[in-house]
C-alpha positions as CSV (number, residue, x, y, z in Angstrom):
1,M,0.0,0.0,0.0
2,I,1.3,3.4,-0.9
3,E,1.4,5.9,1.9
4,T,-0.4,9.1,1.2
5,P,-0.7,12.1,3.5
6,D,-4.2,11.0,4.4
7,N,-3.1,7.5,5.3
8,R,-0.2,8.8,7.4
9,Q,-2.5,11.1,9.4
10,D,-4.9,8.3,10.1
11,R,-2.1,6.1,11.3
12,L,-0.8,8.9,13.6
13,R,-4.2,9.7,15.2
14,P,-5.0,7.8,18.4
15,R,-8.2,5.7,18.2
16,L,-10.8,6.4,20.7
17,H,-12.9,3.6,22.0
18,R,-16.5,4.7,22.4
19,D,-18.5,3.1,25.3
20,T,-22.1,2.3,24.8
21,W,-24.6,4.8,26.1
22,L,-25.6,2.5,28.9
23,V,-22.0,2.3,30.2
24,E,-21.7,6.1,29.9
25,L,-25.0,6.6,31.8
26,L,-23.8,4.2,34.6
27,R,-20.5,6.0,35.0
28,T,-22.3,9.4,35.2
29,V,-24.7,8.1,37.8
30,V,-21.8,6.7,39.9
31,F,-20.0,10.0,39.6
32,V,-23.0,12.0,40.7
33,V,-23.6,9.7,43.7
34,A,-19.9,9.9,44.7
35,V,-19.9,13.7,44.5
36,T,-23.2,14.0,46.4
37,I,-21.8,11.8,49.2
38,L,-18.6,13.7,49.4
39,F,-20.5,17.0,49.4
40,D,-22.8,15.9,52.2
41,M,-19.8,14.7,54.3
42,A,-18.0,18.1,53.9
43,I,-21.0,20.4,53.8
44,P,-24.1,18.8,55.2
45,R,-27.6,20.3,54.9
46,S,-29.9,20.8,57.9
47,L,-33.6,21.4,58.4
48,V,-34.7,23.7,61.2
49,E,-37.5,22.4,63.3
50,G,-39.0,24.2,66.3
51,R,-39.0,27.7,67.5
52,S,-35.9,27.9,69.8
53,M,-33.9,30.0,67.2
54,Q,-36.7,32.5,66.4
55,P,-36.5,35.2,65.1
56,T,-33.2,34.1,63.4
57,F,-34.7,30.9,62.0
58,E,-38.2,29.5,61.5
59,T,-39.4,25.9,61.2
60,G,-38.8,24.8,57.6
61,D,-35.7,26.9,57.0
62,R,-33.0,24.8,55.2
63,L,-29.4,25.5,55.9
64,I,-26.0,24.5,54.6
65,V,-23.5,23.7,57.4
66,S,-19.8,23.7,57.1
67,R,-17.7,21.0,58.8
68,L,-14.5,22.6,57.5
69,N,-14.8,25.8,59.5
70,Y,-14.0,24.0,62.7
71,M,-11.5,21.7,61.2
72,L,-9.4,24.8,60.5
73,G,-10.5,26.9,63.5
74,V,-12.6,27.0,66.7
75,P,-16.1,28.3,67.3
76,Q,-16.3,32.0,68.1
77,R,-18.8,33.7,70.3
78,G,-21.9,34.5,68.2
79,D,-21.4,31.6,65.7
80,I,-24.5,29.6,65.0
81,V,-23.6,25.9,65.3
82,V,-25.2,22.6,64.6
83,F,-24.3,19.9,67.0
84,N,-25.3,16.4,68.0
85,S,-27.7,16.1,70.9
86,I,-25.9,15.2,74.1
87,N,-29.0,13.4,75.3
88,P,-28.3,9.6,75.0
89,N,-32.0,9.0,74.2
90,E,-31.6,11.1,71.0
91,P,-28.5,9.7,69.2
92,Q,-29.6,10.8,65.7
93,V,-30.8,14.3,66.7
94,M,-28.9,17.4,65.8
95,L,-29.6,20.8,67.4
96,I,-28.9,24.4,66.3
97,K,-27.9,27.1,68.8
98,R,-25.8,30.2,69.1
99,V,-22.4,30.0,70.8
100,I,-22.5,32.3,73.9
101,G,-19.7,31.1,76.1
102,L,-16.2,30.0,75.1
103,P,-13.7,27.9,77.0
104,Y,-12.8,29.3,80.5
105,D,-15.6,31.9,80.3
106,I,-17.9,32.6,83.2
107,V,-21.5,32.8,82.0
108,A,-24.1,34.2,84.3
109,F,-27.8,35.3,84.3
110,R,-28.9,38.0,86.7
111,N,-32.4,39.4,86.6
112,G,-32.9,37.8,83.2
113,L,-29.8,39.5,81.7
114,L,-26.8,37.7,80.3
115,Y,-23.3,38.4,81.6
116,I,-20.0,37.0,80.3
117,N,-17.0,37.3,82.5
118,G,-18.8,40.0,84.5
119,E,-19.8,42.1,81.5
120,L,-23.4,42.7,80.5
121,V,-23.9,41.3,76.9
122,D,-26.0,43.2,74.3
123,E,-28.0,40.7,72.4
124,P,-29.9,42.3,69.5
125,Y,-30.8,38.9,68.0
126,I,-33.0,37.5,70.8
127,A,-36.7,37.3,70.4
128,E,-37.5,38.8,73.8
129,Q,-35.9,39.3,77.1
130,C,-35.6,36.2,79.3
131,R,-38.3,35.8,81.8
132,A,-37.4,34.9,85.4
133,F,-38.6,31.3,85.2
134,S,-36.6,30.7,81.9
135,C,-33.4,32.4,83.0
136,P,-33.2,32.2,86.8
137,D,-30.1,33.7,88.3
138,N,-27.3,31.2,87.8
139,V,-23.5,31.0,87.0
140,W,-21.6,28.5,84.9
141,Q,-17.8,28.3,84.9
142,L,-16.7,26.7,81.6
143,G,-13.8,24.3,81.2
144,G,-11.0,24.1,78.6
145,D,-13.1,22.5,75.8
146,E,-16.6,23.6,76.8
147,Y,-19.0,25.9,74.9
148,F,-22.2,27.4,76.3
149,V,-24.9,27.5,73.6
150,M,-28.4,29.0,73.7
151,G,-31.3,29.5,71.4
152,D,-32.3,33.0,70.3
153,N,-35.8,32.5,71.6
154,R,-34.6,32.2,75.2
155,N,-38.1,31.6,76.7
156,N,-38.7,28.6,74.4
157,S,-35.3,26.9,74.1
158,Q,-33.8,23.8,75.6
159,D,-30.1,24.7,75.6
160,S,-27.0,24.8,77.9
161,R,-29.1,26.2,80.7
162,R,-30.8,22.8,80.8
163,F,-28.4,20.2,79.3
164,G,-25.1,21.8,80.1
165,T,-22.1,22.7,77.9
166,I,-21.1,21.0,74.7
167,T,-17.6,20.2,73.4
168,T,-15.9,20.5,70.0
169,H,-16.5,16.7,69.7
170,D,-20.3,17.4,69.8
171,I,-20.2,20.1,67.1
172,V,-21.0,19.1,63.5
173,G,-20.3,22.5,62.0
174,E,-21.2,26.1,61.5
175,A,-24.5,27.2,59.8
176,L,-23.3,29.3,56.8
177,F,-26.1,29.6,54.3
178,R,-29.9,29.5,54.2
179,Y,-31.2,28.1,50.8
180,W,-34.9,27.8,51.7
181,P,-37.3,29.6,51.7
182,P,-36.5,31.5,48.6
183,H,-37.2,35.0,50.0
184,K,-34.6,34.3,52.8
185,I,-31.8,32.9,50.7
186,G,-28.5,34.2,51.9
187,I,-25.4,34.0,54.0
188,I,-25.9,33.5,57.7
189,Q,-24.1,36.1,59.7
190,G,-23.1,35.2,63.3
191,H,-23.3,38.1,65.7
192,R,-19.8,39.5,66.5
193,Y,-19.6,40.9,70.0
194,E,-17.6,44.0,70.7
């Protein structure tokens, strides 16, 4: 056979093996499932149920939670965290609350007002001031890996006032983004204390 420029180019081109559409579909499905699982492991989604975080969140709000934030850092006062319930009867339950007290802080309630390390705390995010029966005068001294968390709706929240402090081991991640309902879509801003 005489070699022509057309023959030579055909011989130099790599041949591609084309899979059937069924094999390609199967590979695509496996890829999508793998990406979804990895995404859920790194950035889980969460559904808000209950009124303990009103007015910040309502029942039905859907959030994206970042596990990475606390792999690279530690919770800060004002962060909104999702954590595993420390109640042994609720092994699959996750809760959402605001970080109020950090390791070694002294958290206190006096006359329904919150004090951290002796300083009165301004809390513009709470639904209403704590009533005496919800926030009786009390003091908590936090240890080295303890965080005091509370709901923004103080009069309707089961939180560290009832179940005690949580640790970094309990924390799933920080709530970063609300993707439902559509009119509330946006980045979740934790409160930064002065």
